[in-house]
N, C-alpha and C positions, 0 to 999 in steps of 0.2 A: 519431510518439509519444513521449512524455516519461515515463521511469519514474523515481521517485525511491527512493532505497534500493536501487539496482539492482545494487550489487556483488556480492551473493551470495544464497543463499536464494530466497525467493519472488520478489524483485524482479528477480534475475537470471533465473529462469524465466519470469515474464511477458515480459521483454524477448525471450527466446529464443524463446517461443511466436508472438510476433507477427512476429519476423524469419523464421520458418518459414513465415509466410502471405504474405511477400514485400513487409513494410513496413519502411520506414527506422525506426531506433530511436534515440532519444537517452537516453543512460545517466546517471544522477547518482548520486553517493555520495560521501565524504568520504575514503576511503582510495585514494589515486591508484594505487597498485600493482596493488591487488585489482580495481580498477574497469577499469583497462587490460586485466588478464588477461580478464577477462568479456566487455569489448567486443571484443578480438580473437577469443576463441572464437566471438562471435556473428557475427563477419565471414565466418567460413567457411562460413556458410549461403549467403554470396553476396548479402547486401544491406548497405547502407550503415549503419553503428552508429558512433556518436560518443560519447565519454566527456566529462562536465562535472563538473568537482571544484566542489561548493558545499555549505555548510552550510545546510539549509534553514529553519534558525531564524534565519538573519541576511537581513533584508530586501534589503540592497545585493548580497549576493551572489546573492540568487534573481532580482532583476530583471536583474543581470549576465547570469546562466545563460540565463533565458528569451529575452533579446534575442539572446543567441548562437546558441540553437536554432533561433529563427525566421530569423535571418539564414543560418544553414548549412543549414537543410531547407525555408525558405520557409514554412511554417505548421507549427501544431501542431493537429492533429486530435484527439488523443487524450492525455489526463492521467491517469496513476496515481500517487496518492498513496500510496506504500507505505513510505516512510521511517519509521523507528521505533526507539526504544531501550525496552528492557524490564529490569526488576528484580524481584527476588523478595522485597524487604525487607519485614519485619514492619511492621503499622501503627504500633506506637509506637516504631519506630527509624527510621521514615520520617522523613527530614529535610527541611526547606525547599528547599536547595540541588538535592537529588534530585528533589523534586515539580517544581521550576521546569524542570530539564532535560528531563525526560520530557515535561512539557506543552509546552516549547518547540519540541522536535521534533517530537513526535507529532500535536499539535493546532494550535499556532501555525503550525508547518511547512506543513502541509496548507493552510491558511489563506493564508499569504503565497504558496506556489506557485500554489494556485488563482486568487487575484486578479491575479497576473502574467500567468499563461496566459489567464484568462477573457476579458481586455480583446482579446485578438487573436481569440478565437473569436467574441466578440460582432461584431467589425467583419465576419466572414465568415458569422455566423449560422449557424453548423454547430459542433458539438463533442461530444465525450463524456468525462465525468470521473468516474473510479472511485476511491473511498476504501476503503482497506483496513483494515478495524476487525477486531473479535474477537468469536466467536460467546458467549464466556462473559459478555459483559456483561449479557446477558439475565438472567442468574441473579447476579449481583454478583462472580462470581468468585472464585477462592479461593488459586490456585497462584501468581499474579502479584503484584504490588504493588498497593495503591489507585490509586497515581497511574497505572499502565499502564491499568487498567481505566476510570478516568474519563476519561483521554484517548481512549480507543478509543470510548467511549459518546458522547463530543462530537463525534467525527467522524461519527457516524451522524445527531445531529441536525443538523450543519452540512449534510451531504448533502442532508437533507429540505428545511432551508431555502433552500439554493442552488438545489434543483430547481425551487422554486416560483419564483424569481426569475430564474435563467437559462433556464428553460425557454420562456420568452418569446422568446428569441433561438435558438431552435433547439439548445439545448444541454442534452444529457441527463445528469443527475448521480445517480449511484448509489452503493451499497455492497456490497463483498463482505465478508462476515463469516466468517472462518475460525476453526477450533479449533485444536487441537494439530497443528502441521505439522512434518515431520521437516527441522528446519533446525537452525542453530547455536543459535537462541533456545530451541528445544525441548531441547537439549542443556542449556542453561542453566537450565532449568525442572526437568530430572529429575535432572542430575548422573549418578551411578553408583548411584543410590538405586532397586533393584528395587522397594520398596514405593510409591514414588512413580509408577514406571512402571504398575504393576499398578492404583493408583488411577485414573490417567488412563485407561488401557484399559477399565477398568469403567464408565466415564462414557457410553460410546458404545454404540450397537447393532453398529457395524462392529469393534469391539474393536481398534482401531489408529490412529495418527494418520495425519493427511492427507499425501500427497506433494505437494510444491510444484507440480507439472504439475496436479494435481487443482484447485488454487487457480486458477492460470493459465488454465485452461479455462473457469472460471466468469467471470473477468475478460475473456476474450476474448468472450465471450456477450455481455455487457454493452456492450462496445465496438464490436460489431458493428450494422449497420444493422438487422440483422431483429430487435434489441430497441429500435427507434427509438421505440415507446410505452411504454416502461419508464422512470418517473421518479420519483425519490424512494424507491425500494425498496432493502431489504437482502436480497441473496442469501446465505443461510446455506449454508456448506459446512463441516459438522461431524460427519458421519457418524451423525447422529441425537443428538447431544449434548443439543440443546435442544428436541427434540419434546415436546409438551404430553402 
């Protein structure tokens, strides 16, 4: 499997989850030292884990990375598009450069990696592709920037469209939409502000953020053959945040 944005946080936990199940893991990230630390830690499970430094918003780097993964592992059965950047910029302060950067990594990156990987999956007529989105897009969001929520909403639509197209080749495409998760991004949203922490806790039934492994378990379910009849769906992991 290939996990983008796997240096830390949710991506690292997803890679560890699959490694613990005995599968080889290809980890992508942009910080070479952090990525290597995570890869070395996963190898302790006893499976093959390799790191691939690449910017998912750069097509040439993506194509080179995917070719290397296929060469090293022989195939890519599972792709998890997790790479993302987040900002909390106010709408009127949001600049074009920041908008483009978030869209390039979060949305364009998912497109580029999926396009490169899906070509190999189509040849084998098998594959699982999971997009990591955000549960708050259902309500429009409030704590992060407009660019972040727009990019994450786009990933849901992308997954649904791809599910219709790639489903004919035996490829399942779905989305996991998580809410606030205990990661560095969560700390970026809340800082040391107790009011913001209390506000976030008040939004959900469980009154706490998710842990990275709770998101990883949802991803593992959609990547498992036991979910083979699920296509184009969004599995929400938000502690009751978006319940009607």
